[in-house]
N, C-alpha and C positions, 0 to 999 in steps of 0.2 A: 158205896162210898169209895173215894179214890185212895186214901192212905190212912195209916195210923200216925199218931203224933211223932213216933220215933223213926219214921221212914226218912231216908236221906233226901236232901233237896233235889238231887238229880232225878228222883222218881216222881216228884210232884208234877201234877198236870199243869200245862200252861193255861193261864187265865184267858178264856176266849173273849172276854168283854174288854178288849184293849183299845177299841176305836175311840179316838177323840176328834179326829178330822173326818173328811169325806170317806165313805166306804166305796172302794173301787172293785172289790171282789164280790161278785153276785152271790157267792155262798154265804156271805154275812149280811146280805140285804134282805130285810123282812118287811112284809106289808106293802102298802101303797098300790094294791091291786087295782082299785077303782081309778086312781089317778093315772096309773100307767095306761090302762085301757082307754080312758078318755083322751089322754094326750095323743096316743097313737092313732085313735080314730079321727081326731081333728086333723092330724098331719096327713093321714090317708086321703082326706077330702080337701086337701089344699089349704087348710087353715093353719095359721101361725099360732103359737101358744106362748102365753106369758105366765110363768110359774111364779106365784106370789106367796111369800110366807116369811115369818119373823126369823131372826138370826138363830142358827143352830137347829132348825126344824128339819133339815135334811134336803135342802134344795140341790146342793152340789152332788150329794150322793144319788139323788134321783136322775140328774143329768148323766152321770157316769153309768148308771144302770140302763138308761135308754140307749147309750152308746154300745152296750154289750149286745152283739148280734144274736147270741144264744137266748137272750131275753125276748127278742122279737119273733123267734121261731114259732110257727103255728098261729100267728096272728094275721089278720087280713091286711097285709102290707105288700107293696110291690117288691119283687125280688131285687137283690143287689142294691139295697138302700145304703147310703153313706151317711152316718151320723158323725159330725165333726165338733168336738168340744173345744171351746175357746174361752180362756180365762180373762175376764174383764180387767183384772189387776194388771195384766200385761198390755192389753189394748188401750187402757185408759190414758196412756201418755204418748202414744205413737202418732206421728204425722200420717197423712192419708196414704202416702206411698208405703210406709212401713206397716200401716194397718192392713192393707191388702196383701202385702208380702207375707205377713204373719198368718192371715187367713189361708193363703195359698199353700204355705208350708204345712199347715195342719191338715189341709185337704189332701195334699200329696201323701202324707203319712197315713191318713185314713184309707185312701184308695189303694195303696200298696198292701195294707193290712187286710182289707175286706175283699178287694177285687183280685189282687195277686196276679195269677196267670191270665185272668180274663182280659186284662188290658193288652198284654202282649208287648214284646220288645218293639214292634213296629210303631204302635201308637205311643208307647212310652217315650220314644225318641222325640215326639212332637210336644211333650210336656216339659216346659222350661222349669229350671230350678228356681228362677227368680222372675218376678213380674215388677215392672217399673211404673205401672199406671193401671187405672181401672180397666181400660180396654184390654190390656194383656191378661189381667185377671179374668175378665169376662170370657175371653177366647179360651183360656185354660179350662174354665168351668164347662164351656160348651163341649170341649173334647171329652171331658170325663163323663158328662151326662150321656154321651153316646154309649157308654158301657155301664152306666148306673142309672136306673130309671128314676132315682130320687136322691136329692142331697138335702140334708138338714144341718144347718149351722146352729149350735147351741151356745148362746152367749151367757156365761156366768157373771155374777157381780155387775149387772147391767148399769147400776147406778154410777159406777166408776167410768164406764164408757160414755154415759150421758154428760159427764163433766169434761170430757176431752175437748179442749179448745180448738183442736184441729179438724173436728168433724162438724159439718153444718148440714142444712137441709138437703143440699145437693148430694152429700155423701149417703144419706139415708135413701134418697131417691134412686141412687145407683143400686143400692142393695135391693130395693123394691123391684127394680127393673129385672134383676136376675130371677125373682120369683114370678114375674109376669111372662118372661120369655122362655124360661127353662123350668124344670121340675125342682125348684129350690124353695125351701121353707125355713123358717127361723123359730127358735125357741129361746126365750129370755128367762133369766132367773133374777129376781130382785125382792127386796123386802117390802116394797110398795108397788101398787099398780103403776103401769107405765105413765098414766096421765097424772100421777101425783109425784113423780120423781122430779127433782130439781135439775134442770138442764142448764148448761152454761148459756144457752140461747133458747129461751122458752118458746120461740117461734117454731122450733123443731117439732113441737107437739102437733103442729098442724101438718106435718109431713104425711103424705099418703101411706108411708111405710107402716104407720101404726094403725091403719084402718082395718087390717086383716088379722088382728090378734084377738084371741079369746083367752079370758082369764081362767087360770086353774089354781085355786087356793090350796095351799098345803098347810095342814094343821096337825092336830094330835093323831096318833094311830087309833084305829078302831080297837076296842078291847080284845077281840080275838087276835088281831095283828100284834098287839103288845104282848099277848100271851105267847105267841109264836116267837117273837123276838127274844123273850126271856128264856124259853125252853130250847129253842133251836140250837144255839151255840153249844150248850152242854150235851145236847143229843148228838152233835157232830163228834164230840170226843168220848161218846160211849155211855152217857148216863142222862137219859131224858127225864128221869125222876129226881134229879139232883135237888131241885127246889120244891119244897113242900107247899101246901096251901097257905100255911102261916107265913112262909117266906114271900109268897106272891102277894099276900095282903100287905106285908110290910113294904115291899118294893113299890106297889101301886100307891100306897099312902104317901111315901116320901117323894116319889118322882112322877106320879100320875101316869098318863099315857104319852108323855113327851119322850121321843126316841133318844135324844141326847142325854137327858137327865136319867132316864131309865138305864141306859148303858153304863153310866157312872155308878149308879146304885148297885147294879148287878155285879160290877167289878169288885166293890168292897165287900158285898155279902158273900160272893164266891170265895174271896180270900179268907174270910172268917170261917166259912163252912169247911174249907179244906183242913182247918185246924180243929174244928169242933162240929161234929155231925149234926147235933141238935142244939142250935143257938139258944141261949137263955135270954131273958129280958135285958140283962146287962150287955150281952153280946149285940143285940139289936141296937141298943143305945150307943154302943161304941161305934158300930157301923154308921149310924146316923151322924155322929160327930165327924167322922172322917169324910162322909159324903158332903156335909155342909161346908167343911173347910175347902173342899174342891170346887163346889158350885157357887160359892158366895159371890165370886167376881162376876159370874154370869147372871146371877140374880140382880147384882148391882147394875149391870148393863140394862136389864129389862126395866128396872126402876127409873134409871136416869133417862131412858128413852120415852118414858111416859110424859105427856103434856100435862099442864097444870090441872085442867079439868079432868083428865084421866086419873091423875093421882087422887083427886078428891073422890072420884067414883070408887077407886080402890079402897080408900079410907072408909067410905060408907059400907062397902062390902065386908070389910074386916070387922065391923061392929054389927053385922047382921041386918043392914038396911039396904040390901041390894034391890029390894022391891021399889025403892024410891028412884032408882035409875031408869032413865028412858030406855026403851028397847034398843034404840040405835047405839047408845053408849055401851050397853052390854054386848051387843054384836061386835062393836069395835074392839073391846077387850078380849073377846073370844077369838077374833082374827089375829090379835097379837099374842095369842096363846097365854094370856094371863088368867083367863077364866075358862074352865071346862064346864059347859052348860051354865049353871048359875052359882058356881063356887070357884075358889082358887084351885088351880090344877093340881096342887099338892099341899100336904100339911106343912112340909118344910118351907115352901114359899110363903104360906100363910103366916108362919112364925117370923120369917124374914120381914114381911110387910109390917107386922106389928112393931118390930124393932125400929124400922125406918120411921114409922109414924111417931113413936116415942121420941126418937132423936129430933124429928122436926118440931115437935111440941116444945122440947127444951130449947131449940134454936129460936122459936117464936118468942120465948120469954125475953130473949136478949135482942130481939129484932129492932126495937126502938133505939137501943144503944148503938147497934151496928149502923143503922141508917143515919144516925146523927154524926157519924164520922165523916171527915172530909175526904175527898179523893186522894189526898196526900197519904192517907193510911191504907189505901186500897192497892190493887195490883192490876197489871195488864200484860197480855201476851201478844207479842208481835211476831208473826210467822211469815218468813219470806220464802216462797216456793220458786224453785228454778227447775223447769222441765228439761229433759235431755235435749230438746231443740232450742233451749235458751229463753223461752218465754218466762217472764217473771210475774208472779201474783203475790198479793199481799192480803193478810188477814189479821185484823186487830180484834182481840176478844178480851173479855174481862169487864172492867169498869167502862171502858170505851170500846166501841165496836165499829168495824168497817171491813169491807171486802171489795177487792177490785184487782185489776190487772194493769200492766204497763205496756205501752206501745213500742218501747225500745228493747229489743232482745239482747240478751247477754251473748257475747262472742264466745261460743263454746270452744272455738279453736284456742282460746287463751288458757284453757284449763291446764294443758301440758306446760305452757310457758310459766304459769304461776307455780306449778309443782317443781319445775326445774329450778326456778329462782329461789324458792324457799329452801330447797335442798342445798343449793350452793351457799346460801347465807349461813348455814350451820357451821361452815368451816372458816368463815371470816371472823376471826377472833376479835379483832378490834372494831370492825364496822358492821357487825351483824345487826345491831339495833337500827342503824341507818337503813340497811337493806330491807329489814322487816317493815320498817315504817314506810318506806317507799312502796313496797308491795301493798301495805295496808291502805295507803292513800289511793292507789289505783283501784283497789277493790271497793273502797267507799264511793269512788266516782261511778264505778260500774253498777253497783247494787243500790246506791242511794241517790247521788246527785243526778245521775242520768235517768232515774226512775222517779218522776215527780210524785206519783202516788205513794211510793215507798217513803220518800223523804218527808212528805207532808204528814203521813201517819206517824213516823218516828218523832218528828218535832212536836206534833200535837200531844202524843203520849208523854214525851219527855218533859213537856211544860206542865203536865198535870200531876206528876208524881215523882218521888225520888228515884234515882237511877236503879237502886237495888230492887225496886218493885216493878220495873219494866223488863220482863223476860223476853229474850230474843232467841228465836230458833230459825235454822236454815233447813228447809225440806228440800232434799237434793237426790238425784240418782246416785247409785253406788260409784259410778265413774267420776263423780265430782267430789268424792271424799278427800281427794288430794289437794283441793283448793284450801288455802290457809285462812279460813274465815276469822280465826282468832286474831289475825293481824290487822283486821279492818280498823282504820284510824280516822276518826272524824276530825277534820281540820279545826284547829283552835280548841280542841277538846282533849281527847285521849283515846286509847284503844278501847273499843267497845267491850272487849272481853275483860277489861279491868273496871268497867263502869256498870255493866249489866250482867245478869245471869245469861249465859250463852251456851247453846247446845245445837246439835244437829239431829236430823231425822231423815232416814233413808226412805225415799218415795217407793210406794208400792209394796212395802213390807210392814205388816202389822203384827201385833202380839196379843195373846190372850191373857198375858200376865200384867199385873199392875207394876208400875215403877216403884222401886224401893224408896221409902221415905220414913221419917220418924213416926208419922201418923199411922202408916201401914204396920209398922213394927209394934206400935202400941195396941193396935186392934188384935194382932196375933197374941200378944201377951195377955190381953183380957180374956182370951179363950184358954188361958193356962197352958199354952203350947209355946215352948221357947224356940224362937227363930234360930236356925243353925247357920254358922259361918265357918268356912274353911280358909285358914290362913297358912300360906306356904312360903317359907324362905328357902332359897336354893343358891347357895354360894358355890358355884361350879367354876373350874378354871382348867386351862391347859398349861398356863405358865403363871408364876407367882404374881405377875403384874395384874392379872385378871381377877384376883381375889377381891371379893366384896363382903367382908364379914359383917358390915353394917346392916345387911338385909335381915339378919337374925334379930338385931336390935329393933329394927322397924317393926317386924312382925310381933315381937313381944310387946311393944308399946301399943300397937293397934289391938292386940288381943286383950290387954288389960282394959282398954277403953270400951270395947264391945261388951265385955263381961259385965261392966258397970251398968250397961243399958239392957241387960236381960238376954243377951245372946248365949246360946249353947255353942261354945267355940271349940273347934278342933284345930290345934296348932301343930304344924309339921315344920320343925326346924331342919336345917340342912342335913343333919345326920339321919333324919327320918324320912326325908322327902325324896325317896327313890321314884323313878318314873312310874313303875307299876303301882306303887302305893298311892301316888297322886291320882293316877287314872281310876283306881278302884274307888277312892274317896269321892271324886267328882261324879262318877257315874252312879254310885249307890248311896251316897251320904245324905241325900235329901237336903242339900244346902241351898239357902237363898242368897248368900253372899260369898264371893270368892275373891280373896286378896292374894296376889302373887308378887313377891319381891325377889328379883334375881336377874339373870341375864336374859336378853331377848335379841333376836336378830331379824333383819328384813332381807329377803332374797329377791333382788331386783329382776332376775331372770325368770323366776317362778314364784310369785308372791304367796301362793298357797303352801309353799315350803318354808315360809317364815316361821320362826319357832321360839318357844321357851325351852329352857335347858335344865336337866336334872341328872344326878348321878344314877347309873344303872343299879348300883348296890351300895357297898360301903364307900365312904368318902375317900378319895385318892386311890383306893385299891381297885376301883372299877372305872369304866369309861363314862364319859359324859354323853348323854343321849338327848336328841331333840324331841319335843312334842310339837309337831307341826300344826299350822293353822287348820289344815284339812282334818287332821286327827282330832283337834280340839273341837271343831264344829260337830263332828260325829258323836263325841263323848257327851257334850252338853245338850244335845238336841232334845232329849226326852227327860230332862231334869227340871226341877222347879226353880232353877237359878234365876234370880231377879237382877243381880248386879255383879259385875266383874271389875275389879280394880287391878290394872296391870302396872305395877311399879317397876318398870324395866325399860331398857332402851328399845326404841323402834316399835313399841307395841301398837302405836297408832299410825305408823308409816304404811301407806297403801300404794298400790300400783294404779294403772290407768285403764282406759277402756279396752285397749288392745290385749291386755293381760287376760281379760275375761273370755277371749277366744279359745285359749288353751287351758286356763286355770279356772276353777270354780270360785276361788276366793282371791281377793287382792291384798290380803294382809291379815294379821291376827285379829285386830278389832273388827274387821269386816266378817271374818269367819264366826266370831262369837255372836254377832247380831244375826247372821244368817242361821245360826244354830238355835235361835229363839230367845237369846238373852235380851231382855228389853232395854237394859242400860249398861253401857260399858265406858270406862274411863281408862285411857291409855296415853302414852307419851310419844310424840312424833320424833323427838330427838333424845339423846342421852340426857340424864338428869344427874346432878351431883348427889353424893350420899347425904349431905346435910339438907339439900333442897328437897329430896324425896321424903325424908323423915318429917320435915316441917310441913310439907304439903299434906301428907297422909294424916298426921296428927290434927292439923287445922281443919282438914276436910271432914273427918269423922266427928270431931268435936262440934263443928257447926251443924252437921247433919242431925246428930242425935241429942246434943245438949241444947243447941240453939233452935231445934225444931225446924230446920231449913229443908228445902227441896234439894235434890242433887245439884242442879245448876247453880242455885244460890249458895250452897255450901262450897262449891268449887270457886265461885267468885270471891268469897271471903278468904279461901285458902290462897288463891293467886296473889291477893294483895298483901299477904304475909311474907312474900318472897322478895329477895333483892332484885330490883329492877335491872341491874347491870348483868345479872345472870340469866341464862336462857331458860331456867326452870319454870318461870311464870308463863312463858309462851308455849311451852311444850305440851301441856295437857290438852286432850281432845275428848269431849264428852258426846256420846250418842245416846239419845233417849227416844225410843220408839213409842208409838201411840197404840192404844187398844184397838183391836179389830172392830170394824163398824158392824 
């Protein structure tokens, strides 16, 4: 065993079951021997490979493992193979020229790493850093093939690439030509077979590119592989007998042979066994509760991904009637890793399914009442997507549904102009409303009037339901965050941000965490676990005029409100909120909500140095220190934080695309989202003391007492503010979506 209960924390072993994302180090990769052998054999014989498996089954980890040259040693493969990993989340929004440039950049990186001195300076001089067309890319590939007998491009998240509006049949024909003329092969990873993926142009399925792919299904680990995955990590830190047979039985019961869920179960059991060598029944029950809290959102994804007939099949399985299912249905559920052989893959998932069925039965009892409601009582979500190249797409979901694109691109060159104009309007004390409205009218013309499909969808939805039930979101690349969508003004109507719930979503970035809502908090409370909130007031100053004592009042008011709704609140007033204390709480406090009231700044030269401010130690007697955007991203990255409310100046002010050349983040709100926080509310401009208190109080009241979503709560709070003040226009809300 590793320690006695009284040993200091510094002597405790590090938990080796820490992986939640893809495994990049081959030391922590276990199993998949058959799949690796099959994939490499297919590639050796010139066959392309389509790796297919459900979410979180290990597709990306397998791609990284194939890229590791040490893994391929001793296998029957040509020497000097180049395996090039390509993330579909990046490629999914690029135009054709950028698409080939990104492939070329990654190919150069792989060739330098794998071939090194083999290329030589002479040939390296003939390899351009940039390619501006397919022909240039093809020529570069030809040069590298002279020194590498085989190139394999591995496309991860191929579903995203399939929806790239800039790629057509000709694009895939060009990729196929590389395989025909040179030793180039492709590996794709997706949740569905290539012929079942939804392409933006379904005629692409007939491209000869797809003719040479062999399917490789990825499912559960073999029992022996699962056993090695459990024992291997502890063996690496010196105790291969750490888990007993009783432990293994428990792990396989709650997680089955699913690598992701098994990793999480091992993590919590390891933590418990470090404290107690021989777990009791109560210990196992405690571990299972922790495990369920962690995996519930992933079980929810599996459940929601099931089609209606599949859910019925799952229901029959839960009541012991799996024999009534056709063989094809059972096989389909096995491919989705819902069933292992003819039973649910784990007891924990089986209990989850029974809970879902019980909820749906309760829902069915009120179904007639719900169906009898008019559309006026329902809701709709209008998502306007703008790609980096300016293409605009529309998706209407909810009571009404529609999906389409527009033929008139948005002028991306106008992004900087809008950012500059809205920044200038801030300082026009008397005419700021006129300037904001002018900007809003132009944006309405750009995104609605000049886009017939968008305008038609908006008017259709607006005529069917009240404004508060039509939720609008703008899905945009990071460099468009500076566009003031909250200013959009519909002629003869009003600002959209004062009529509808309005939010933003950053393209290409997803989250595994659910958005904070009153419903999610209630579910946590039902499990008798109090959601934790960190509230921080920071009244810092260099001169008396900078004092903001009202921040302590705001935090106290919010604290009282959250406690009334079941939160376990940690409140740090100014005298307690030293920089180090705040860092420690954020990193280790297991908070789902963070509310900051204090000073904020935006650094126009280096946006990642934009900051929140705290005293180093005692108030006045110590210096004021910044917590920069870059530091903030690092701190929150591995925390369970679901929502951050930045009640400070410039918290939502962001830079532009050129800043991302030198900086990793373009502002505080951007850094928090990049750190994995699924929802962030901040202010682009300074807010008055009175306005910030009204907004915070109204927002949280609407969220938890009114049972609203974040965007709907913000709508209600905006309308409580004085229209002549800038406070209503300043808030910016980003809400990310769950990973597909």
